[in-house]
C-alpha positions as CSV (number, residue, x, y, z in Angstrom):
1,X,122.7,132.6,-80.5
2,X,125.4,130.3,-81.7
3,X,127.6,128.5,-79.1
4,X,130.9,127.8,-80.8
5,X,132.1,125.5,-77.9
6,X,129.2,123.2,-78.4
7,X,129.9,123.0,-82.1
8,X,133.5,122.3,-81.4
9,X,132.6,119.6,-79.0
10,X,130.3,118.1,-81.6
11,X,133.0,118.1,-84.3
12,X,135.5,116.5,-81.9
13,X,133.0,113.8,-81.0
14,X,132.4,113.0,-84.7
15,X,136.1,112.9,-85.4
16,X,136.7,110.7,-82.4
17,X,134.0,108.2,-83.5
18,X,135.6,107.9,-87.0
19,X,139.1,107.5,-85.7
20,X,138.2,105.1,-82.9
21,X,137.0,102.6,-85.4
22,X,140.4,102.8,-87.2
23,X,142.2,102.3,-83.9
24,X,140.0,99.4,-83.0
25,X,140.7,97.7,-86.4
26,X,144.5,98.2,-86.0
27,X,144.5,96.7,-82.5
28,X,142.4,93.8,-83.7
29,X,144.8,93.1,-86.6
30,X,147.9,93.2,-84.3
31,X,146.4,91.0,-81.7
32,X,145.2,88.4,-84.3
33,X,148.7,88.3,-85.7
34,X,150.3,87.8,-82.2
35,X,147.7,85.1,-81.5
36,X,148.6,83.3,-84.7
37,X,152.4,83.5,-83.9
38,X,151.6,82.2,-80.4
39,X,149.6,79.3,-81.7
40,X,152.3,78.3,-84.2
41,X,154.9,78.4,-81.4
42,X,152.7,76.4,-79.1
43,X,152.0,73.7,-81.7
44,X,155.4,73.3,-83.3
45,X,158.1,74.5,-80.9
46,X,158.4,71.3,-79.0
47,X,158.7,69.3,-82.2
48,X,161.3,71.6,-83.6
49,X,163.4,71.3,-80.5
50,X,163.1,67.5,-80.7
51,X,164.5,67.7,-84.2
52,X,167.4,69.8,-83.1
53,X,168.2,67.4,-80.3
54,X,168.1,64.5,-82.7
55,X,170.3,66.3,-85.2
56,X,172.9,67.1,-82.5
57,X,173.1,63.4,-81.5
58,X,171.1,63.6,-78.4
59,X,168.3,61.2,-77.4
60,X,164.7,62.2,-77.7
61,X,162.6,61.2,-74.7
62,X,159.7,60.3,-76.9
63,X,161.8,57.7,-78.8
64,X,163.2,55.7,-75.8
65,X,163.2,52.0,-76.4
66,X,160.9,50.1,-74.1
67,X,162.3,47.5,-71.8
68,X,161.5,44.0,-73.0
69,X,160.0,42.0,-70.1
70,X,159.6,38.7,-72.1
71,X,162.8,37.2,-70.7
72,X,162.8,37.4,-66.8
73,X,166.3,35.8,-66.6
74,X,168.0,39.1,-67.5
């Protein structure tokens, strides 16, 4: 005797296994691109902001002149 519900369950499981790999690949692709964008922002955002500050005439904290301590009379 044939049980159509078991056959239907088997077909659904096979389809789910095939589609789940596609979903996993899509998620991996999206997360890797978000990770790349995050890495780029993390590495270069502070430098880009320094360039904008310098272009607008502001002073960059990294380029402050150091105080000369060679003449103690000042």
